[in-house]
C-alpha positions, 0 to 999 in steps of 0.5 A: 424420310422421303422415298429416296432416303428410304430406298437408300437405307433399304439398299444399305441394309440389303447389301450390308447384312445380306437381308432378303430384299422382299422382306426388307421392302415389305417391312418398310412399306408397312412401317412407313405406310407407303401408298400409291406413287410413293410405294411404287417408286420405292419398290422400283428404286430398290429392286431396280438397283439390285437388278442392275447392280453390275451395270451400275458398278461398271458405270461408277468405276468407269467414271470414278478416278478412285480405285473401286475398293476406295469407294465407301459402300454407302456412297456406292449405293447412293451412286447406284441409286442416282445412276439408276434413275438417270439411266433407267427411269424416264419418268424422273427428270435428270435434275431431280435425280441428281439434286435429290441424290446429292442431298442424301449424301453426307458432307464428306462424300457430297462433292464426289457423288455430285461430280460422278452424277454430273459427269455421267450426264455429260458423257452418257452418249459416249459411255460404252459398255463392253463390246461383244467382240471383245469378250462375250461373257463380259459383255453379257455380264455388264449388259444384262447385270449378271455375274460372269460365272452365271453368264459363262454357264448359260452360254455353255448350256444354251449357246451364245444366241439362246443365252443372250435371248434368255437374259434379255427375256429375264430383263423384262418385267414379267406379267402378273399371272392368275389361276382362276378358281373354277370352284367359284367362277370361269376364266371367261367370267373372270376376264370379263370382270377384270376388263370391266375395271379397265384392267388389261388382261388376256388368257394365258397361251397354254394353261387352260385356266390362267390369266395374264394381267398387264400394268396392274398390281395384285392390290389394284385388282379389287376383286374377291381374292377367292376368285383366283390365286397368283400362279405363273403359267409355267407352274400351271402347266406342271399341274395340268401335266399332272392330270388330276381328276375328280376323286383322285388321291394326290400328294404334293411333296414340296407344297409351299407356298401352295399354288400347285396343291390349289390347282390340283384340288380345282382339277379334282373338282374338290373331290377326292384326297389331296395331301400337301407335304412340306418341311416347315409347319409354319409355312403349311399354315399359309397353305391351309389358310389359302385353301380355306379362302378358295373354298377347297376342302379336300386338302390336308397338310403334313409337315415332313421332309420329302426325303423321309418315306412314310411307309403307310403311304407306299403305292397309295397315290394316283398322282404325285407332284414333286416340285423340288427345292432348286437354285431358282435360276428360272425366276430371276425376273421376279427375284433379282437377288437370285442372279447373285447366288453363288453357283458353288452354293447350289452344288448339293441341290441335285442330290437333294432333289434326286433323293426327294424324287426317289422317295416320292415315286414310292407313293405312286400306284401302279399305273399312276402318274409322277410329275417332277418340276423345278423353277430353274433352267440348269441341266444338272437339276433337270434332265440329268436328274431325270436320266439318273432316275430312269436308269435307277427306277425302270418301273417308271417311263417318261410320258408325252403330254399336251397342255393347250397348244404345248405338245411335249412328246418326250415327256420333259420340257424346259420352259423359257421366258424367251420362247414360252413367255413363262418363268424358266421352269422344268417339267417331266411327267412319268408313268409307273408301269402296271 
């Protein structure tokens, strides 16, 4: 099978049985031993079609004389694949995109697929997406390929301009961001080593140990991975806000996949005690192996539901970080399927998050620090949980913090890709009163 056929089959699987795209993509890459340009094109096609599905479906339904429900699912995926190449990939010649796509169609739909793709080429300069003046939410939905209800929610929470700025920022491919392993090297030394390999790198704007990598994948860095680990700048800011230091006792309540635990351990200079909790023991094995690779020895793991209190640990921690399970609507640029998550399916999350936070706070010593964070931008998971927590836990107060040039005088901040160049992320820092 060629790359486009592999992409089509993967899309059929992902859209048919709701498989996770990253798992499906990784499975195909390993099974087919995809390398280099083939691997790159395969990933671009699968993730790109998923990301732009709503825009592509609008074009298909505009160009087709058939009612949308009359188009076979596999034919629709094939048209999405072809139109994605024609509209969004400059490096693929139009004739190749059409011929390669039509060749994948079964005989019964080949003429239909060919007609739609060629019709697009004839009309592409005159085809219009919905106009903003005819309805902002529909315009945002089709222009940026997000469901109507999500666009409506973003407009309601952020306002018209900020909502569109946020969607436009999510539309850009995010940089690969690393956290320097300061047990083994310095950020300046790591920047120099990467630059010598011809890789475009720059220090993160605020996180003190972060590096942004442009135009290169993790596999292309060709350095000992023990010198760094992958962690977005927003997540690094949350760890910096925690302020862990040498000899501290630190608990990471929802630790997997482990980057915040690793960052805290490095800030502790690998001295003290760090316990990483998570619900799933099988995921904790990855945290342990990651710590070993980085040379971290102060970290131990324990499988535990964050809502269940360990009475033996009450008021024993200098610092606790609580990065709770969330809707994920701050990282859609990295996980395109999240944009199609039903908002109603997230309704129970704020309650779960609050229960975890209310349990975690009991581990904090008097005078100790508690950090609450999520990778979403919605108020009910962020500010509203903070407001409730403060009203029901008067022994805690929000604490101003500064990370690099980022000053947070209120003690809580929603980081946005459109403003801060990071994932969408929320951080709140509390201090327990003496």
